[in-house]
N, C-alpha and C positions, 0 to 999 in steps of 0.2 A: 533552569531550562535544560532539560536532558532529553535526548532522543534515545529510544530503546528499539531493539530489533523487533520486527513483526514476525510471528510464527509463519512458517511457509504456507502459502496459499494453496488451496486444493482446486485444481482445474484440469481439464483435458480436452483434446480435440482429436477425434478419431481420424480426421483427414490429415492432420499434421501432428504426428506423435512428439516431435521435439518443438516445444513452444518457444518462440523467439520474441514475439510481440504480443502484448496484452493491452486491452482497453479497459480502463476503470469506468464502469457503468455509473456508479454512484458512490458517494462517500458519506459517512455519518456526519451529523452536525458537529463542527469542531468544538462548540461550547459544551457538548455532552461527553465526547471521547477525547478530543485533542486534535492535533494537526498531523496528517499523514504526509510523509516526505518520501521522495525517491531521489537518491543521490543528492540529498541536501536541499531539494527544491520541493515546495508544497505541491501536493497532488490535487488536481481538480477533477470534477466529474466529467466524463466523456474524454478524458485524456488517454491517448495511446502512448504506451511506453515501448520503444523499439529496443531490441536486444535485451529484454528483461533479465535482470540479475536479482534474484530474491534477497541477496545479502545487502542490497542497497535500499530496501524498503524499511522505513523506520516510522515510529510515531512519537510525538511529543505529547504525552497525556496531560489532561487537566489535573489539578490538585485533587487528591483524595484517592479512593479505591476505584480503579478502572479495569474492566476486562476487555482485552483486545480480541 
């Protein structure tokens, strides 16, 4: 069981140039990709992350070749 860093997400908000909070709209099926974590806690769909820090987003991939 190993968690690896997720590449930086690409997003923007013209009304708020400095993004502090993000909402995860959907997540892939964990049996296909693996489990996505933020600060060590599994992420769920519709979850809002306050004071988002990209370095805290990780994934524990399923066995085999996976593209994040």
